[in-house]
A tleap script that builds the chain and sets N, CA, C and O, in Angstrom:
source leaprc.protein.ff14SB
mol = sequence {
  NMET ARG THR GLU TRP GLU ASP CYS LEU LYS
  GLN MET HIE GLY ARG ILE ARG ARG ALA ARG
  SER TYR LEU HIE THR ALA LEU LYS MET ALA
  ASN VAL PRO GLY ASN TRP ASP HIE ILE LEU
  SER GLN ASN GLY MET PHE SER TYR THR GLY
  LEU THR LYS ALA GLN CYS GLU VAL LEU ILE
  GLU LYS HIE HIE ILE TYR LEU LEU LYS SER
  GLY ARG ILE SER MET CYS GLY ILE THR GLU
  THR ASN ALA LYS TYR VAL ALA HIE SER ILE
  LYS ASP ALA ILE GLU ASN ALA LYS GLU CASN
}
set mol.1.N position { 88.852 68.079 117.574 }
set mol.1.CA position { 88.812 69.438 118.062 }
set mol.1.C position { 90.234 69.998 118.208 }
set mol.1.O position { 90.487 71.157 117.879 }
set mol.2.N position { 91.145 69.176 118.698 }
set mol.2.CA position { 92.523 69.638 118.860 }
set mol.2.C position { 93.152 69.992 117.515 }
set mol.2.O position { 93.886 70.974 117.409 }
set mol.3.N position { 92.868 69.202 116.502 }
set mol.3.CA position { 93.413 69.459 115.172 }
set mol.3.C position { 92.917 70.806 114.643 }
set mol.3.O position { 93.682 71.559 114.041 }
set mol.4.N position { 91.665 71.099 114.864 }
set mol.4.CA position { 91.102 72.384 114.440 }
set mol.4.C position { 91.794 73.540 115.170 }
set mol.4.O position { 92.112 74.561 114.560 }
set mol.5.N position { 92.024 73.376 116.465 }
set mol.5.CA position { 92.701 74.399 117.263 }
set mol.5.C position { 94.126 74.620 116.758 }
set mol.5.O position { 94.576 75.759 116.627 }
set mol.6.N position { 94.840 73.513 116.472 }
set mol.6.CA position { 96.202 73.612 115.947 }
set mol.6.C position { 96.219 74.305 114.588 }
set mol.6.O position { 97.126 75.087 114.303 }
set mol.7.N position { 95.232 74.028 113.754 }
set mol.7.CA position { 95.138 74.707 112.453 }
set mol.7.C position { 94.926 76.210 112.637 }
set mol.7.O position { 95.521 77.017 111.921 }
set mol.8.N position { 94.088 76.579 113.587 }
set mol.8.CA position { 93.857 78.006 113.878 }
set mol.8.C position { 95.144 78.670 114.353 }
set mol.8.O position { 95.453 79.789 113.945 }
set mol.9.N position { 95.888 77.989 115.207 }
set mol.9.CA position { 97.161 78.536 115.687 }
set mol.9.C position { 98.143 78.743 114.536 }
set mol.9.O position { 98.820 79.768 114.471 }
set mol.10.N position { 98.218 77.778 113.637 }
set mol.10.CA position { 99.111 77.892 112.483 }
set mol.10.C position { 98.715 79.063 111.600 }
set mol.10.O position { 99.575 79.789 111.099 }
set mol.11.N position { 97.420 79.247 111.409 }
set mol.11.CA position { 96.943 80.367 110.600 }
set mol.11.C position { 97.301 81.698 111.247 }
set mol.11.O position { 97.760 82.618 110.570 }
set mol.12.N position { 97.092 81.800 112.553 }
set mol.12.CA position { 97.415 83.038 113.264 }
set mol.12.C position { 98.913 83.301 113.235 }
set mol.12.O position { 99.338 84.438 113.031 }
set mol.13.N position { 99.712 82.268 113.435 }
set mol.13.CA position { 101.162 82.416 113.380 }
set mol.13.C position { 101.593 82.930 112.012 }
set mol.13.O position { 102.420 83.838 111.924 }
set mol.14.N position { 101.048 82.365 110.961 }
set mol.14.CA position { 101.374 82.808 109.612 }
set mol.14.C position { 100.950 84.244 109.370 }
set mol.14.O position { 101.673 85.012 108.734 }
set mol.15.N position { 99.779 84.607 109.875 }
set mol.15.CA position { 99.270 85.984 109.712 }
set mol.15.C position { 100.199 86.985 110.406 }
set mol.15.O position { 100.494 88.042 109.847 }
set mol.16.N position { 100.656 86.667 111.604 }
set mol.16.CA position { 101.543 87.575 112.335 }
set mol.16.C position { 102.909 87.651 111.651 }
set mol.16.O position { 103.491 88.732 111.568 }
set mol.17.N position { 103.424 86.537 111.165 }
set mol.17.CA position { 104.711 86.554 110.436 }
set mol.17.C position { 104.595 87.419 109.181 }
set mol.17.O position { 105.515 88.171 108.860 }
set mol.18.N position { 103.471 87.315 108.471 }
set mol.18.CA position { 103.273 88.159 107.284 }
set mol.18.C position { 103.183 89.629 107.674 }
set mol.18.O position { 103.719 90.485 106.969 }
set mol.19.N position { 102.520 89.937 108.776 }
set mol.19.CA position { 102.419 91.326 109.240 }
set mol.19.C position { 103.812 91.881 109.524 }
set mol.19.O position { 104.105 93.024 109.172 }
set mol.20.N position { 104.657 91.096 110.148 }
set mol.20.CA position { 106.037 91.520 110.424 }
set mol.20.C position { 106.780 91.785 109.117 }
set mol.20.O position { 107.519 92.763 109.000 }
set mol.21.N position { 106.579 90.920 108.153 }
set mol.21.CA position { 107.231 91.073 106.857 }
set mol.21.C position { 106.726 92.322 106.130 }
set mol.21.O position { 107.520 93.067 105.556 }
set mol.22.N position { 105.407 92.552 106.152 }
set mol.22.CA position { 104.841 93.750 105.517 }
set mol.22.C position { 105.453 95.019 106.111 }
set mol.22.O position { 105.864 95.922 105.382 }
set mol.23.N position { 105.509 95.075 107.444 }
set mol.23.CA position { 106.040 96.264 108.102 }
set mol.23.C position { 107.531 96.425 107.822 }
set mol.23.O position { 107.985 97.526 107.512 }
set mol.24.N position { 108.277 95.365 107.925 }
set mol.24.CA position { 109.719 95.428 107.679 }
set mol.24.C position { 109.994 95.925 106.261 }
set mol.24.O position { 110.830 96.806 106.062 }
set mol.25.N position { 109.304 95.374 105.295 }
set mol.25.CA position { 109.473 95.795 103.900 }
set mol.25.C position { 109.103 97.266 103.728 }
set mol.25.O position { 109.826 98.013 103.069 }
set mol.26.N position { 107.998 97.678 104.307 }
set mol.26.CA position { 107.557 99.069 104.185 }
set mol.26.C position { 108.548 100.032 104.836 }
set mol.26.O position { 108.791 101.116 104.305 }
set mol.27.N position { 109.118 99.655 105.971 }
set mol.27.CA position { 110.109 100.504 106.639 }
set mol.27.C position { 111.350 100.676 105.762 }
set mol.27.O position { 111.892 101.775 105.649 }
set mol.28.N position { 111.787 99.594 105.151 }
set mol.28.CA position { 112.959 99.663 104.281 }
set mol.28.C position { 112.664 100.484 103.029 }
set mol.28.O position { 113.492 101.289 102.604 }
set mol.29.N position { 111.490 100.284 102.441 }
set mol.29.CA position { 111.111 101.008 101.221 }
set mol.29.C position { 110.985 102.514 101.485 }
set mol.29.O position { 111.266 103.328 100.605 }
set mol.30.N position { 110.564 102.875 102.690 }
set mol.30.CA position { 110.393 104.285 103.052 }
set mol.30.C position { 111.696 104.910 103.550 }
set mol.30.O position { 111.725 106.087 103.911 }
set mol.31.N position { 112.779 104.116 103.568 }
set mol.31.CA position { 114.071 104.614 104.050 }
set mol.31.C position { 113.985 105.188 105.462 }
set mol.31.O position { 114.541 106.245 105.757 }
set mol.32.N position { 113.278 104.469 106.318 }
set mol.32.CA position { 113.158 104.895 107.709 }
set mol.32.C position { 114.503 104.658 108.386 }
set mol.32.O position { 115.048 103.557 108.306 }
set mol.33.N position { 115.048 105.681 109.055 }
set mol.33.CA position { 116.360 105.526 109.697 }
set mol.33.C position { 116.383 104.366 110.694 }
set mol.33.O position { 115.418 104.136 111.424 }
set mol.34.N position { 117.484 103.653 110.708 }
set mol.34.CA position { 117.669 102.573 111.667 }
set mol.34.C position { 117.657 101.205 111.009 }
set mol.34.O position { 117.358 101.056 109.824 }
set mol.35.N position { 117.988 100.222 111.813 }
set mol.35.CA position { 117.943 98.836 111.375 }
set mol.35.C position { 116.670 98.218 111.938 }
set mol.35.O position { 116.460 98.232 113.151 }
set mol.36.N position { 115.838 97.688 111.088 }
set mol.36.CA position { 114.536 97.172 111.500 }
set mol.36.C position { 114.456 95.648 111.459 }
set mol.36.O position { 113.365 95.078 111.488 }
set mol.37.N position { 115.603 94.995 111.392 }
set mol.37.CA position { 115.617 93.534 111.313 }
set mol.37.C position { 115.002 92.871 112.546 }
set mol.37.O position { 114.520 91.740 112.472 }
set mol.38.N position { 115.020 93.577 113.676 }
set mol.38.CA position { 114.431 93.006 114.889 }
set mol.38.C position { 112.930 92.765 114.739 }
set mol.38.O position { 112.366 91.929 115.446 }
set mol.39.N position { 112.285 93.481 113.836 }
set mol.39.CA position { 110.857 93.250 113.589 }
set mol.39.C position { 110.646 91.813 113.113 }
set mol.39.O position { 109.680 91.155 113.499 }
set mol.40.N position { 111.561 91.339 112.271 }
set mol.40.CA position { 111.461 89.971 111.745 }
set mol.40.C position { 111.939 88.919 112.737 }
set mol.40.O position { 111.424 87.801 112.754 }
set mol.41.N position { 112.911 89.267 113.554 }
set mol.41.CA position { 113.506 88.253 114.445 }
set mol.41.C position { 112.702 88.036 115.724 }
set mol.41.O position { 112.856 87.007 116.382 }
set mol.42.N position { 111.848 88.992 116.083 }
set mol.42.CA position { 111.030 88.818 117.278 }
set mol.42.C position { 109.873 87.867 116.972 }
set mol.42.O position { 109.517 87.655 115.813 }
set mol.43.N position { 109.304 87.307 118.014 }
set mol.43.CA position { 108.174 86.394 117.880 }
set mol.43.C position { 106.995 86.889 118.686 }
set mol.43.O position { 107.160 87.662 119.630 }
set mol.44.N position { 105.825 86.455 118.324 }
set mol.44.CA position { 104.633 86.754 119.100 }
set mol.44.C position { 103.801 87.863 118.518 }
set mol.44.O position { 104.100 88.410 117.457 }
set mol.45.N position { 102.744 88.184 119.242 }
set mol.45.CA position { 101.775 89.162 118.770 }
set mol.45.C position { 102.252 90.604 118.900 }
set mol.45.O position { 101.681 91.497 118.274 }
set mol.46.N position { 103.275 90.846 119.689 }
set mol.46.CA position { 103.756 92.194 119.930 }
set mol.46.C position { 105.206 92.325 119.509 }
set mol.46.O position { 105.953 91.347 119.466 }
set mol.47.N position { 105.590 93.558 119.199 }
set mol.47.CA position { 106.972 93.818 118.822 }
set mol.47.C position { 107.443 95.085 119.515 }
set mol.47.O position { 106.707 96.066 119.618 }
set mol.48.N position { 108.673 95.047 119.985 }
set mol.48.CA position { 109.292 96.255 120.509 }
set mol.48.C position { 109.924 96.986 119.335 }
set mol.48.O position { 110.779 96.439 118.639 }
set mol.49.N position { 109.499 98.221 119.120 }
set mol.49.CA position { 109.971 98.989 117.967 }
set mol.49.C position { 111.311 99.660 118.220 }
set mol.49.O position { 112.067 99.910 117.281 }
set mol.50.N position { 111.611 99.953 119.473 }
set mol.50.CA position { 112.815 100.715 119.790 }
set mol.50.C position { 112.571 102.215 119.751 }
set mol.50.O position { 113.506 103.002 119.898 }
set mol.51.N position { 111.321 102.613 119.555 }
set mol.51.CA position { 110.996 104.038 119.513 }
set mol.51.C position { 110.979 104.621 120.925 }
set mol.51.O position { 110.688 103.926 121.899 }
set mol.52.N position { 111.295 105.903 121.010 }
set mol.52.CA position { 111.289 106.602 122.294 }
set mol.52.C position { 109.858 106.974 122.682 }
set mol.52.O position { 108.935 106.882 121.873 }
set mol.53.N position { 109.697 107.391 123.918 }
set mol.53.CA position { 108.381 107.838 124.391 }
set mol.53.C position { 107.874 108.999 123.535 }
set mol.53.O position { 106.702 109.021 123.159 }
set mol.54.N position { 108.735 109.953 123.228 }
set mol.54.CA position { 108.328 111.109 122.419 }
set mol.54.C position { 107.906 110.672 121.012 }
set mol.54.O position { 106.937 111.200 120.466 }
set mol.55.N position { 108.617 109.723 120.432 }
set mol.55.CA position { 108.258 109.232 119.101 }
set mol.55.C position { 106.916 108.495 119.141 }
set mol.55.O position { 106.105 108.619 118.224 }
set mol.56.N position { 106.697 107.742 120.192 }
set mol.56.CA position { 105.420 107.045 120.351 }
set mol.56.C position { 104.274 108.047 120.494 }
set mol.56.O position { 103.188 107.836 119.955 }
set mol.57.N position { 104.519 109.124 121.212 }
set mol.57.CA position { 103.485 110.150 121.372 }
set mol.57.C position { 103.123 110.782 120.039 }
set mol.57.O position { 101.954 111.091 119.809 }
set mol.58.N position { 104.095 110.984 119.152 }
set mol.58.CA position { 103.802 111.498 117.808 }
set mol.58.C position { 102.917 110.507 117.058 }
set mol.58.O position { 101.944 110.901 116.416 }
set mol.59.N position { 103.252 109.234 117.141 }
set mol.59.CA position { 102.436 108.229 116.457 }
set mol.59.C position { 101.000 108.230 116.967 }
set mol.59.O position { 100.055 108.128 116.185 }
set mol.60.N position { 100.846 108.344 118.261 }
set mol.60.CA position { 99.518 108.311 118.869 }
set mol.60.C position { 98.738 109.581 118.545 }
set mol.60.O position { 97.607 109.512 118.064 }
set mol.61.N position { 99.335 110.733 118.804 }
set mol.61.CA position { 98.617 112.000 118.702 }
set mol.61.C position { 98.441 112.500 117.270 }
set mol.61.O position { 97.399 113.065 116.937 }
set mol.62.N position { 99.428 112.302 116.438 }
set mol.62.CA position { 99.375 112.836 115.072 }
set mol.62.C position { 98.850 111.817 114.062 }
set mol.62.O position { 98.092 112.167 113.157 }
set mol.63.N position { 99.250 110.573 114.215 }
set mol.63.CA position { 98.945 109.567 113.194 }
set mol.63.C position { 97.897 108.547 113.631 }
set mol.63.O position { 97.494 107.693 112.842 }
set mol.64.N position { 97.456 108.632 114.889 }
set mol.64.CA position { 96.441 107.720 115.426 }
set mol.64.C position { 96.859 106.260 115.311 }
set mol.64.O position { 96.045 105.380 115.032 }
set mol.65.N position { 98.142 106.027 115.532 }
set mol.65.CA position { 98.678 104.675 115.633 }
set mol.65.C position { 98.910 104.443 117.123 }
set mol.65.O position { 99.720 105.124 117.752 }
set mol.66.N position { 98.198 103.487 117.668 }
set mol.66.CA position { 98.184 103.299 119.110 }
set mol.66.C position { 99.123 102.165 119.518 }
set mol.66.O position { 99.005 101.030 119.056 }
set mol.67.N position { 100.043 102.509 120.385 }
set mol.67.CA position { 101.032 101.582 120.905 }
set mol.67.C position { 101.401 102.048 122.298 }
set mol.67.O position { 101.074 103.170 122.685 }
set mol.68.N position { 102.072 101.207 123.047 }
set mol.68.CA position { 102.528 101.619 124.364 }
set mol.68.C position { 103.667 102.625 124.214 }
set mol.68.O position { 104.410 102.593 123.233 }
set mol.69.N position { 103.795 103.502 125.180 }
set mol.69.CA position { 104.855 104.506 125.113 }
set mol.69.C position { 106.240 103.908 125.312 }
set mol.69.O position { 107.249 104.603 125.186 }
set mol.70.N position { 106.283 102.626 125.622 }
set mol.70.CA position { 107.555 101.903 125.677 }
set mol.70.C position { 107.995 101.485 124.273 }
set mol.70.O position { 109.108 100.993 124.087 }
set mol.71.N position { 107.119 101.683 123.291 }
set mol.71.CA position { 107.417 101.311 121.917 }
set mol.71.C position { 106.874 99.954 121.520 }
set mol.71.O position { 107.125 99.495 120.406 }
set mol.72.N position { 106.151 99.314 122.390 }
set mol.72.CA position { 105.592 97.992 122.107 }
set mol.72.C position { 104.307 98.153 121.300 }
set mol.72.O position { 103.390 98.872 121.699 }
set mol.73.N position { 104.259 97.461 120.146 }
set mol.73.CA position { 103.111 97.580 119.247 }
set mol.73.C position { 102.537 96.208 118.947 }
set mol.73.O position { 103.270 95.221 118.888 }
set mol.74.N position { 101.237 96.145 118.757 }
set mol.74.CA position { 100.570 94.899 118.398 }
set mol.74.C position { 100.739 94.646 116.907 }
set mol.74.O position { 100.347 95.470 116.081 }
set mol.75.N position { 101.316 93.522 116.574 }
set mol.75.CA position { 101.514 93.175 115.166 }
set mol.75.C position { 100.202 92.762 114.505 }
set mol.75.O position { 100.104 92.754 113.278 }
set mol.76.N position { 99.206 92.424 115.296 }
set mol.76.CA position { 97.905 92.033 114.740 }
set mol.76.C position { 97.214 93.200 114.039 }
set mol.76.O position { 96.340 92.993 113.197 }
set mol.77.N position { 97.604 94.417 114.386 }
set mol.77.CA position { 97.014 95.595 113.755 }
set mol.77.C position { 97.682 95.984 112.447 }
set mol.77.O position { 97.208 96.889 111.761 }
set mol.78.N position { 98.769 95.320 112.089 }
set mol.78.CA position { 99.496 95.627 110.856 }
set mol.78.C position { 98.959 94.736 109.745 }
set mol.78.O position { 98.872 93.517 109.895 }
set mol.79.N position { 98.604 95.356 108.640 }
set mol.79.CA position { 98.113 94.611 107.480 }
set mol.79.C position { 98.899 95.021 106.241 }
set mol.79.O position { 99.641 96.003 106.258 }
set mol.80.N position { 98.731 94.274 105.193 }
set mol.80.CA position { 99.367 94.625 103.922 }
set mol.80.C position { 98.891 96.005 103.467 }
set mol.80.O position { 99.648 96.759 102.856 }
set mol.81.N position { 97.650 96.323 103.766 }
set mol.81.CA position { 97.053 97.590 103.356 }
set mol.81.C position { 97.593 98.781 104.137 }
set mol.81.O position { 97.784 99.849 103.555 }
set mol.82.N position { 97.848 98.633 105.451 }
set mol.82.CA position { 98.247 99.790 106.248 }
set mol.82.C position { 99.735 99.855 106.588 }
set mol.82.O position { 100.176 100.822 107.208 }
set mol.83.N position { 100.515 98.849 106.198 }
set mol.83.CA position { 101.939 98.811 106.568 }
set mol.83.C position { 102.699 100.032 106.045 }
set mol.83.O position { 103.566 100.565 106.739 }
set mol.84.N position { 102.385 100.470 104.849 }
set mol.84.CA position { 103.066 101.638 104.275 }
set mol.84.C position { 102.745 102.898 105.098 }
set mol.84.O position { 103.637 103.702 105.370 }
set mol.85.N position { 101.486 103.067 105.489 }
set mol.85.CA position { 101.100 104.207 106.321 }
set mol.85.C position { 101.836 104.169 107.656 }
set mol.85.O position { 102.350 105.186 108.121 }
set mol.86.N position { 101.882 103.000 108.262 }
set mol.86.CA position { 102.571 102.861 109.548 }
set mol.86.C position { 104.050 103.200 109.392 }
set mol.86.O position { 104.615 103.905 110.228 }
set mol.87.N position { 104.675 102.708 108.341 }
set mol.87.CA position { 106.103 102.972 108.115 }
set mol.87.C position { 106.369 104.461 107.916 }
set mol.87.O position { 107.313 104.999 108.494 }
set mol.88.N position { 105.560 105.127 107.114 }
set mol.88.CA position { 105.759 106.561 106.889 }
set mol.88.C position { 105.490 107.360 108.166 }
set mol.88.O position { 106.128 108.384 108.414 }
set mol.89.N position { 104.549 106.887 108.962 }
set mol.89.CA position { 104.265 107.552 110.241 }
set mol.89.C position { 105.433 107.375 111.202 }
set mol.89.O position { 105.793 108.313 111.914 }
set mol.90.N position { 106.024 106.196 111.233 }
set mol.90.CA position { 107.204 105.967 112.076 }
set mol.90.C position { 108.348 106.865 111.620 }
set mol.90.O position { 109.061 107.435 112.446 }
set mol.91.N position { 108.522 106.991 110.324 }
set mol.91.CA position { 109.574 107.868 109.802 }
set mol.91.C position { 109.339 109.299 110.259 }
set mol.91.O position { 110.273 109.971 110.697 }
set mol.92.N position { 108.108 109.770 110.162 }
set mol.92.CA position { 107.781 111.119 110.615 }
set mol.92.C position { 108.060 111.277 112.107 }
set mol.92.O position { 108.610 112.290 112.539 }
set mol.93.N position { 107.682 110.281 112.881 }
set mol.93.CA position { 107.907 110.350 114.331 }
set mol.93.C position { 109.392 110.412 114.658 }
set mol.93.O position { 109.803 111.176 115.531 }
set mol.94.N position { 110.192 109.621 113.970 }
set mol.94.CA position { 111.631 109.619 114.214 }
set mol.94.C position { 112.243 110.975 113.843 }
set mol.94.O position { 113.093 111.503 114.560 }
set mol.95.N position { 111.805 111.515 112.736 }
set mol.95.CA position { 112.379 112.770 112.244 }
set mol.95.C position { 111.859 114.006 112.977 }
set mol.95.O position { 112.537 115.033 112.985 }
set mol.96.N position { 110.688 113.938 113.585 }
set mol.96.CA position { 110.081 115.153 114.117 }
set mol.96.C position { 109.750 115.153 115.604 }
set mol.96.O position { 109.296 116.169 116.131 }
set mol.97.N position { 109.966 114.049 116.281 }
set mol.97.CA position { 109.661 114.022 117.727 }
set mol.97.C position { 110.631 114.941 118.468 }
set mol.97.O position { 111.835 114.952 118.211 }
set mol.98.N position { 110.076 115.690 119.373 }
set mol.98.CA position { 110.902 116.572 120.204 }
set mol.98.C position { 111.226 115.834 121.491 }
set mol.98.O position { 110.365 115.663 122.354 }
set mol.99.N position { 112.467 115.401 121.612 }
set mol.99.CA position { 112.910 114.662 122.798 }
set mol.99.C position { 113.150 115.650 123.935 }
set mol.99.O position { 113.654 116.753 123.718 }
set mol.100.N position { 112.784 115.242 125.147 }
set mol.100.CA position { 112.978 116.107 126.326 }
set mol.100.C position { 114.386 116.002 126.828 }
set mol.100.O position { 114.742 116.654 127.810 }
savepdb mol mol.pdb
quit
């Protein structure tokens, strides 16, 4: 039973690492302003994006990408299929958020 659990953990770890890679690549390909290397260097199911509260609100309200207003996002929601959409949405949020 323990071996099965360890295999599941390895699979999940690999899935999250791939999600980080998909997003990082998509951000670079979309020429999103900033350095996004922290996406790859962080560990775990969540990542701090470095986005402001106003930028997060754009993602939530306009693009229906749900994350904490602190900029913390679940990497489990990032897939190879949606990484490009997320990256372009982040670019839009950075370029168009009205900071208070």
